[in-house]
C-alpha positions in Angstrom: -87.9 28.6 259.2 -84.2 28.3 260.1 -82.1 25.4 258.6 -82.7 23.3 261.3 -86.6 23.2 261.6 -86.9 25.8 264.4 -88.5 29.1 264.4 -91.2 28.5 261.7 -93.0 31.5 261.0 -96.8 31.1 259.9 -97.6 33.2 256.4 -100.8 32.5 255.3 -103.8 32.0 257.2 -105.6 30.5 254.5 -108.1 27.4 255.1 -105.7 25.3 252.9 -102.2 26.0 250.8 -99.9 23.6 249.1 -96.9 23.6 246.8 -94.8 26.3 247.9 -92.8 27.7 245.4 -89.8 30.1 246.1 -88.5 32.1 243.5 -85.1 31.9 242.5 -84.1 35.2 244.4 -86.1 34.1 247.3 -87.9 37.6 247.4 -91.3 35.6 246.8 -93.2 32.6 247.0 -95.8 31.2 244.2 -98.3 28.7 246.1 -101.8 27.1 245.5 -104.7 27.7 248.0 -108.9 27.0 248.2 -109.1 29.8 250.5 -111.6 30.9 248.0 -113.9 28.0 248.4 -113.5 24.1 246.7 -111.6 26.0 243.7 -107.9 26.2 243.9 -106.1 29.1 242.6 -102.9 29.7 242.3 -101.3 33.1 244.4 -98.6 35.2 245.3 -97.0 36.7 248.2 -93.9 38.1 249.2 -91.4 35.8 251.3 -92.3 37.3 254.2 -96.6 36.3 253.5 -97.1 40.5 252.7 -99.0 41.4 249.6 -100.9 38.0 248.4 -101.9 38.4 245.6 -104.5 35.7 243.7 -102.4 35.2 239.9 -105.3 33.2 238.6 -109.2 32.8 238.6 -111.6 30.1 236.8 -113.3 27.1 237.5 -110.2 24.6 236.7 -107.9 23.4 239.6 -104.8 25.7 239.2 -101.7 23.5 240.5 -98.3 23.6 241.4 -96.8 26.9 240.6 -93.3 27.2 239.2 -90.8 29.9 238.6 -89.8 30.2 235.0 -87.2 32.6 233.6 -88.7 35.5 230.8 -87.7 34.8 227.7 
């Protein structure tokens, strides 16, 4: 969306998404999603919404994605 809040674009079609975290270079977004049922997993996509990749897959609730530098 634009800085004034207009021009919004929906990036996902999942039923439930939360806690988006943009990478420091602005090219990717990590987020948690309940699209696989009631199990919350962490996903990553490009800033334009393409190339959505599920990063976690377990029965625990995966939440609060954040970007960290590689040591």
